[in-house]
N, C-alpha and C positions, 0 to 999 in steps of 0.2 A: 373722642368724646360722644355722648349721647344725651339726648334733649328728654326731660321727664316734664310732665305736666306739672303744675304748679298745686302744691296742698292748701294752698288758701281759695278763697271764694273773689269772684270778679265782682266789682263793686259798681262798675257802670253798665248792667245787664238788665233787658227787661224780661230775662228770662227766669222761672222760679229758682229760688237760691238753692244752690247744690249743697248739700249736709257734708261735713266732714268725714272723710273715710277713716276705718280703722283697719290696718294691714297687721298680721303678724308673720314675722321671718323664721322660719325654721330651720334648726341645726341639727345636723347628722353626727357631731362629733361633740364629746365631752373637752373644755379647756384644759382641766387637769384630770386625766387618769392618775388613781391612785393603786398600786398594788398592795398585797395583804401586810406587807411591813411598814405601811405608811409612805413610801416612797413614790415620787413620781416616776412611771414609766417611760422609758424612752421610745420616741416613735420613730427612729430611724436607725437601722442596723447598717453595718459596712456593706459595699457590693459584695457578692458571693467571691469567693477568690482572692479577696484585697486583704493582705496581710498588714497593711499600714495602720499607724495609730487613728482612730476616727474619734471624733467628739461624739457626744450623745445629746441628744435635742430631747426636749419634754415640753408637753404640751401640744396643742393642735395648732398648726399656722392657718394661714389665711385660705380661703376658698375662690379668690380670684385674683386677677393681677395686682403687683406692687406697683404702686405710682411714687410711692418717695420711700425715704430712709434715712436717718439721720443717727451718728453716732455720738452717745455722751458719756463723758469720761468725769465723774466728779471729782471735786479735788481734794476728797478724804482719802488718806493714805491708804486704807485697807478696804476701801469701796472698789466693787465691780464695775467694769465698764457694761455701759447699756446699748442695745440697738433698738431704735424705735421703726417700726415699719406701717405705713399707712396704705390701706389696700382698696380696690374696688368693690369689695364687699362691706364696706361704708364703716370699718373698724379700724383703730389702730392698736397694735400688740408692741410691749416692752419686754424686750429678750434680756436677760440678764448672761453676760459672757464671761465664760471661764476657759482655759485652756483645754477642758476636758468636755465640756456641755454648755448648750445653749438652753436656756429653760424660759419659757414663756410666763412671766411673772404677773402679767397684768392685760388685761384687754381693755382698751378703752372705747366705749360705745355710745354714741350719743346722736353722730351725724347720721341723717336717712337717705345718704345716695353717696356717689363716691367719695372716698379722701383723696384729693388731687395733690397736696404738698403738705408738709410738716417742716416746722423749724423749730430750734430749740432757742429759747431767748432769756438771758440771764442764768441765774445756778440753777433754779429746778422748775422751770415754765416750758410748756410745750405748747406750740400754737398749729392748728391745724385748720384747712381749708377744706371745701367740699363742692361739690356739685349742688348741692342744696343750700347754695347762696351765701352760707354763713362761713366764721371763723369761730373756732372754739379754743379755748385755754383749757389748760389741765395740768395738776401738779404732779410733776415727774415720777415722784416717788408714790403717788396714791395708789388707791385700789382701782382707779379707772373713773372716778367722776370727773365728770366736766366742771370748770369753777366759773366757766364764763359763757355766752353764746354772743357773738357781737354780729349785728344785722345791719348791713349798710349796703351791699351788693345789690343788684336786681336780677343778676344771671349768674351762671355757674362762676365759683373762683378758683381759678386756675393756678396759681402759683404764689408763693411767700418769699420774702426776703428779711433777713434780720442783721442787726449791726453786732458784730462779736463784742466791741466793748461799751455797746450802749444798750444795756438790756431793756430798756425802756420801747425801743424803736422795732416795729415791725412793720412793713408793707405789704398789701396785698393787691392782686391783679387779677382781672377777669374778662368773660366774654363782653363785650359792648364797650369795650375801651375804659372801663373802670379802674383807676388806679387809686386806691387810699393808703395813709400813712398813718399807722396808731402809736399812741402813747399808752402802752400797758399800764402804767400806773395812774392813768387818770381813767382809762376804760374799765380797769378792775376794780375802781371804787365801790364798795358794795351797794347795791339798789334792794328795791322789796326782791323777795323769791318769787320764781315762777318755775317751770317744769325742770329745767336745770337747777344748780346750786345758787345761780342767780342769772339774771338775763338783762342783755343790753339790747333794746330794740332802737337803734340810731334813728331809723327812718323809715324802715319797711315792717315796723309792729303791725300786729294784728289786734285790733279792739274788740270790744266785746261784741260789736255790732259784724264784724267781719270785716270792716272796711280798713283800707291799707291808708296809713297816715303820709300826707303828701312829703315829696323829698324837698322841703323848702330850709332845712336849718342847717345845711353842711357848709362848711366853710370851702367854697369853690374858686378855683383858680382858672381863668379864661385863657383861651390858646394865646392870646396875647400879652400873657404874664401879668395881668392885672389883677388885684387881689381884692374880692369882694368879700365881704364878712356877713354873716347872715346871724339873726337871732339866737341866741342859746337853744337847742332843742328842749322839748318838754322833758325829754329822758334824760338830759344832763350832756354826757360827753358827745361829741362828733369830733369825728379824725378831719385830717388833712386830705382834700381830693386833689390829686393831680391830673387836670383836665388837659387834654389834647390829643389822645388816642382818638382816632375815628374809628378804630376796628378793635378785634379782639387781641386782647394781652395774653401772652403765654408764657414770657419769662421776665424774672425778676433779679437783681443783685445788688447789692449795698455793701458799701465800703466799711471797715471796722469800727469808725467812729460816728457811723450814720448821718456823715453829712453830704454823702453823695448816693443816688439812685439811679441806675439803669433799668431801662424796660425794653422790652420787643415783643413782636407778634405778627400779625397778617399784615401789617402795612410793610414789612422787611426792612423798617430802618429802626437803629436804635436811638432811642430818646434818653437824655440825661436830665437829670433832675434835680433841683436841691429840696431834699424832704422836709426840711422844717417849714418851707413857705410853700411848696407845691410849685414853684415856678420853672419852667424849662430853662435850662443853659445852653443845650444844644443839640441837632440832631445828625445822626450820623448814617449816610448811605452807601451801599456796597453791595449787600445781602439781594439775591433774586426772587427769595421765597419767604414762607413763614418762620421768623426767629423763634427757637424752641428751647434754648439755653443760652445763660448767660453767667459770667463769674466776673468780678471786681478784684484786684489784688489788694493787699491789707491799705496802701496808702490812696488807693483810688485813682491812680497813674495811669493803669492798664486794664482793658476790659478784653474778654475773650467771648466769642458768640459762635453760637452753633445753630445751622439753619438746615431747614426741609431742601435747600439748594446744594446740600452734602458737604457744603464747604465750613471750615472754622475759622473765624479770623480775629486777627490781635489788632486792637486799637490803641492808639497813644490818645489819651482824652486832652493833654496838654497841646497837642498838636491838631487835635480834632481829625484826627485822619486814621484810615487802615495804614497799619505798617507792615503786616505780613497776612497772607492768605495759604491755608493749608488745605491741599486737597488728600485727605485721607481716605474719607469713607466713599463708598459708592451708592449711597443711599442717604437719607435726612439723617442729621445729626440731631440726638433727642437729649443728650445727657454729658454734662463735663464736670471735670474733678481736677483740681490742680493740686500739684506740691506747693508746701507753705511758702517757700520763695517764689513760686510762680515761674520757675523755670521749666517745667514739663507739665502737660496736658493729657488725662486721660479722656477718652471719648467713646460715647457708644451710641446706638441709635437704630434704625431701622432694618440695617443690613446684618443685625445679629453680632456684630463684631466689637469688641473691646481693643482701643487702641492706645498706645503710649507715645507722645509726640515730644521731641526736645523742640522747645520754641525758638532757640539760637540756632541750633544746626539743621534743622528741620529733619533730623531723621525721624522714622517713624517705625513702630513694630506691632504687630498683630500679636496680643497678648492671649486672647480668647476668642472661639466662637461658637455660639449655643443655637439652640432652636427656638430663642424667642427674643423679638426685638425689645432693646435695653431703654430703659424709662429713666432711671437716677441711677447716681453712683455716689457712694462716701467712702475715703479713705481712712483707714482704721489701722495704725501702726505700721506695720510692713504688708499689709493686704489692702484690698478694696470690696466693699459690699456692692453687689450689682443686683438692681430691682428691674424685673422684666414684667412682660405680661401673663407671665406665669406666676402663679401662688406660690413659688418656692423662692427662697433667696439664697445666693450663693455669695461666698467670698472666695477671691481668686488672689493667688501671690502677686505682689504688685511693686515691692520695693520702694515704698513709699518714701522712706527716709534718704534712700540713696539709688534713685531709678536707673543712674549710669550701669549699675551692675548688671542690669536687664538687658541693655544695648552690648554688653561684653560677649553674650553669647552669640551675636550674630544674627543674620537674618532680617536686618533691617532694609528700610528704603526710604528714598528722598522724596518727600511729600512735594509734590508739584503744586504750583499757584493757582492752575486753572481747573474749573469743576469738573471738565471733562478726562483731566489726565488719567484720574484713578480708572474711571470707567474702560478709558482705552487700554490702560496696562491690562484691566482684567480680561478683556475681549483678546489681548494678544498673549494670554497665558500665564503672565507672571502675577500667579495669584501669592501671596505670601503665606507662609505656613505659621500656625500658631505656636506662639512658644509653650504654653501650659493646654493639655487636654483635660483635665479634670480638676474641680475647684477644690481647694484645702478644705472649706467647711461648704456644707447645705443645711439649711433650715428647710425642711420639707412642708409644702402646703398640701391642703386637700383638694382632690379634684371638683372643678367648679361644676353647677350643670349648666347644660349647653342647649339642652331639648327637652321639652315635656308636652304631655298630653292629657286633659282630663277626661277621665274615664267617665262613660253614662253612668254611673251609680253617683256620681257627683262626691263622692267620699273618698274616691282613690286619685291619684295623679301618678302617673308613670313619668321616670325623668331618665336622660342618659346624662352622664358628666363627661369632662375631658379624657377620662381615663377609659371610655369605652363602657363603663359599667351601667347597667340598666337596673333600675329600682322602683319599686312600688311604694309610694307613701300613702299613710291614712293620714288626711288632713284633719280630720277631727278631733285627733289626738295626738298630731306633728311627730310620726314616728314613721320608721322604714319597716313595712311588714314582710317585704321580700326583696332579698337582694339575688338579682337573676345571674349576675356576671357579665362578661363581656357576650350578648348575645345581640339579634336583629332587632332593633326597636320597632320597625314595623311590624315583624313577625310577631312579636310578644304584644303588640297593640291590638293587632286583629286576633290573637289567642283569648285575650281579656275582653273583648268586645262581649256585653251584656244587651239584649235589646229591653230596655228600661228606660223609661222616661222621666226625670226630675229635673225641675227648673234648676236653670244655672243661678246659683246663689251665692258665687263667689266668682271673683277671676284671680288668675295667676301670672307672675312673670318671675324671670330669672335674672335678672340685669346685676344683681348683688352676687351672682355666683351661688344662691341658695334659692329655696321657693319663696316667694313672698306671696302670702296670700291676702286678697283684699277684700273686706268686706263695705258695701255700700248700702244705704238704707233709702228705700224700703226694699230694694231689690233681695237683700241677702235674707230675708224672712220669708222668701216666697216659699221653701223647700220643707215639707213634712215627711214623715215617715212613721209607720205605726212601732210600738216599743217592740212588738214581737220579732219584725224584721231587724232591729238594731240588737236583737239579743238582751235586752235589757229585764233582768230578774228582779221579781217583787213588784213590778208595774202591771196593772192591766193590760193586756196583750193589743188591744184594741184603741190605745190612749195613744193620740197623736203627740210625735215630739219635733218640735220645731228645730232644724238642725243649726241655724244661727243662733238662737237663742241658747241653747246647750252648749256650743261652742264658746261663746261669750262669757259662760259660767265657768268653763273650764280653764279659760286663759285667764280670768280674774279672782279663781278662786284663791291665790295667794293674798291677793289685794283685799277682798273681802275678809280673810281670816285677820290680816293686819287691821283692817279698819274696826273690827269687832273690839279687838284688843285696845284699840283707840278710843273709841266713841262707845263703846257698848253695843249690843246687840240690836237695841231698841232704835237706834239711830239707823242703821243697816234695812232693818225691816221696814222703818216709815219711809225709806228712800231718802232720808234728810241727808244734806251736805254741809261741811263744816263751814263754807262761806255764808250757809243761810239763803242761799239763791234757791228758789223753789222750783225745780225741774219738772215736776207734776204739772205746775200750772203753765208753765211755757210749752209743755208737750201738750196740751189740750188747746192752748190758743193757737198752737202753730197747726195741727191737722187733728182730724181725729183719729183717736187712738183706740185699739184694744186690748183688752184685758185679757191675759191668756187664762181663760178659767179652766183649763183642763190639767196644768200645772201648778203645782203648790208653790207658793211664792216663799222659795227657801233656797238655799246655796248649796245645795247637795249636789254633787257632779256625778252622773252615771258614769258606768265604765268605758263606753264609746268615744268620751269627751274627756277622758282625763289625760291630760299633756305631763310630758316628763319633766322632772325637776333635775336629772342628772344633765340632760341636753336641754334645758328650757329654751322656747321659743323668744323672740323678741317683738315688743309691741312698737311698732310707728304708728303714731296718729296725733292730733292736734284739736285743744279745747277751744275755750273762747278767749284766751290770752296766752300770750308767749310764744306763739308759732310751734311747728311739728318738733317732735322727740322721739327720740328711741331709747329704750329700757327692756332688759331681760324680765318675763313676767314675776321671777322670783327677787328681782332688785326693788319691785315696789313695794312703799312702805305704809301704804294705808292712807296717806295725806291727800292723794292726788284726788280732784273731784272734777266739776264741770270744767273749771279752767285750764284743765288739762286732758279731760276726755271729750268726746263728743257726747252731748247732751243725751243722744237717742242709746248710746251704749248703757250709760247709767241708768236711764228710764226702765230699758230692757231688765238689767240684773238687778236694780233695787227695787223698782216697783214693777216688775213682771208686766210692763207693757208693751205691745208690739204695734207698729204701724198697721193702717189695714192691708190687708194682702190683694192683689188683683192676681186673677185667675187662678183662685184656691180651689174652686168649684168646676166642675164639667157638666154640661148639658146633654142629655141623649134621649133617644126615644126607645122604647122596648117593646118590640112585636114579634108575633108569631111567626114561624117561617112559611113561606108559602107554601098551600096545600095542607097546612097543620090542621088537624081538628080540635087541637086544644087552644083555646082562647082565654085568656085572664083579662081582667078588667084593670086598667091603667089610667090615672089622670092626665093623659097627652104627655107633655115634655116632664122629664125627672130630672132631676139635678142632685148630684152627689160629689163628694171631694174627691180629687183628681188620683187620689192615692188609692180610693177604694178598690178592692180586689174584685176579679170575678165572681170567684165563689160566694161572694155576699149577694151579689146579681141572682146566682143560682139560687140562693136559699130564698131569696124574697119572691122568686117564680114558685118557688117550692110551695112556701106559704100560701100563695094568690090560688094557687090549684086545688091543695087539701083543704084548707077554710071553707065552710060554708060562707062566714061571713067575710067582709071585707077587712084585711089587715091594718093594723096602725103603722105599719112601716112608712106608707107614706103620709108626710103631714100633710095639714090642710094646705099648705102653699107650693104642693107639688113638689118639694124636695125629699130625696132618698135617706132614709134614714138608718138602716139595719146596721148592727156593729159600731155605732157611734155615740158618742156622749149624748144622752138625751133619748136616744132610741135603743139602748142596750137593753131595756126592760123586755123587749119581744123577741131577743136574741143572746138572752145570758147563758143560752146553753150551748150555742155555738162555738166550736174551737176554731182556732185561729187558721186551721188549714180547712175549715169548712165541714169538719167531721161533727157529728152529733155524740153527746156524750150520754152516760147512763143517766135513768131517771127521768126520761123525755116523755112528754105528754103523749096520747095515744095517736092524735093525729101526726105527730112529729115520726113516729113510726113508720109510717105510710109513704115515706119519702120514694116518691119517682125519681127517675135518673133524668137529668136535665142537661141539656148543652146548648152553650150561649156561642152565637156564631157573630160575625163582621165580613162585610163582603165575601159570603159563603164558605169563609175559613174558621173552623172551630176553634175557640179560643181556650188557652189555658188557664185553670182554675187560679193560678199565684199570678197572673197579668193584671195589672193596675189600669183603671179607665185611661190615663194619659198616656201609657203605654200603647193600648189598642189604637186611640186617636192618633200617635205619631206614627207607628210601624204600620198597622195593618187599615184604618180607615183612611189616612193621609187627604183629607179635603178639609175646606174650611167651615163646611157646615156642621151642623149639630150632629153628633155621634149618632149612627142607628145600629140599635144590637137587636139581633135576632134569637128567639129560643124554639126547641123542640124537646120532644120525648124520645128517648132513647130505648127503643124496644128489646126487649130479652135481656136486661141486667138486672 
């Protein structure tokens, strides 16, 4: 598990309130590639030389480890079977299974962090939990729209359990020892709309001021089994809280009728609860490390547990004791699955191995061993689906209906009852031979990004994935602009080095397997470039372009279009929002804002900021209500407002307002080189935009030298103006490269050759003041530039 900073705001802090961030997650693959015949293209071909019949796989898989999976077999006679997978990339996928193919028919996207577990409840409800502290419910046959977000946990939610014959009951457990039992029918009663279809903030909802509501409305059960009822929470429903765990919970299981719940975690004990009241009924000791997997038989009489102590234990809850211990694995046991009769158990874990064990005879077989730790298992007919830390999902032959057939092949060993017995057997060389060498099905994932470097131009990010491929991303368009293949990451990074200095206007992480680009105000608005440097045609070359503003316009272009269709262009132009809340008033009261007078207040998106609609990025953000959410930019419908988006994003896109930027200017002194006979009159310290090019400084010196009268390029306050809005009248004839065009005034044809130096180093004309300061000057004091006339040119 990994820890991620809260998306909300702290309410007991004297520090300035941190504004909510906007994140966009880049995607390198289209979920549904369509060929010219209108059919989905298979993404997997059989291994070379393999003549066996292989199923085809359509659509793109996950790009990070698979934490959970579940098989759904609808009761309709002509219905297909489905496999649901939940990943560390933050999404769930539904795979339609046939004998010939596995097709990704939907991607469920709303969680903003790892999906840790998922269970099926009732006829067509999928429940998932995540490190984002929420549970989410989905219609199994939907196109991927979340029907409800349940907020009660204060830390990562690690595991779920459902009652097969009681479709309303689901239990959730997480870090911090929290266990809640949910009545889905009561929890799914419609409430007011928020960012998802409906939103249930049972305790940790974020109100308009960003303060967390206190957790006082839970029905809590203390460790002494006494039950205390608290007033009904303002949002309506509150789950039953099973209190007693002092440490984190990593495993849950429930019997078919939903009358018995078992939990386990870092306390190394199995706790048994009555989920209807949340009261503890017993505590079972025996494991010596974290309990990571639990199973209950249909009656609730027997319980299986798998632990990081490498042991599997069978408990008789009627006798309240461990009746068998199985030393099968050589490392942590993380996943268990049993046959319907509870006669055999499949187990996997950190030792990369999948075993089948007869619980009565203690015979055990190594079914297969692969390259990645096993995280979860799901039986399906005569096969078993295996989820690992890899992004691919494999199905192995398992003879789930008649597991004894596997043992008839021989190669089994007798499981010991002491944890060191398997380790000792391995040391002695008695390593079992796996029954299967290759899976019968593979649904391939895409390689996740494991290494990244933001390049100095602050528009490109170099990445390396789990397959070793090195790619160059343009983050203002969200696309891969170069795929270098399997080359040295460090060498490619050095090769792409540019001596340029642009403020760090975004940050990046890869915890979801993709690039997540984070924008935080006001830092994100600190980077500007001239339109000529971005290659924007039809825009004055000296116009300054704010990278974050244009990126936000590109990300929200679809939203703006939908918004205009819903509310008319007037509401968008005026920055009105559907809720009637005045963003402009809030922004002015919050801090001094600047209107970007250089850019027109329109929704035009320039080519360097156009995002793909084939592989659109997803937005992760949070508004004033409802908590964080995640959606593809093409799924935004135009109804989202300041309840869903940070106000500063809307203020930028709708009202053209940017917060004040620090360090947008660079102060410097301009002096003649020592011994130079040419002197020009300057007004002491000068000031210019950080992105100003040296050739503009050369032009300024030339004007000063050639003209008899003082130039207007220096404003009365000492700011340097050549080539900038407001100062363009003096330099309308100057090209973007410093060259002079035809039709010049007589004095402009007498241009002398000038060089600008810093620290006795001649500066290239296309260098910016920021680059000179960062790489040549390298001092905290104001920059000093020198000029001299070059003879003989």
